[in-house]
Phi, psi and omega in degrees: 000324179301311181291319182297315180291336177287326186259342187229110181296327179298321178296319178296320178296323179293328176301317179291313183299327182266003181063021176297327179300323179294320178294320180295318178294323176296320177302320181286349179267003181306150181300327181293347176253036179291154183300327183289324186249008188299309182302315180294319180298315181289327179291326183288331189222118176294326180295317178295320180296318178294321178303312180296313181301315181295314181300312183292322180290326174296315178297323176299315179296319180294326182298342180282349180280156182297323185277355186288322187305307182291323180295320180289323178296320179298330182266004181056049184301320182299316179298321183292324185258350183304319183298335180287341177289337184280351179280095188277322186294324183214081184302137183290313179202176171268117186284154179264162179250128179256000000 
């Protein structure tokens, strides 16, 4: 999905139309990804780190579509991903601006 949304704008648009972006943002809001324990959580598990990296990069690709801005604002996307910017030792990804 990460690669498809990177290469195909229609796939990114479908993520928005089906509200998949809202589910992905909700996943990133899980308690295990709280701002206080985030660095330790990601350091402990490569699978969790990949999960976060994939989710955020898919959302990054989707954010490039015209319809994404309002859809992301409705889901409070900035609030959901802001805590990932605080991981200084090993940044998960380069975050997008909504």
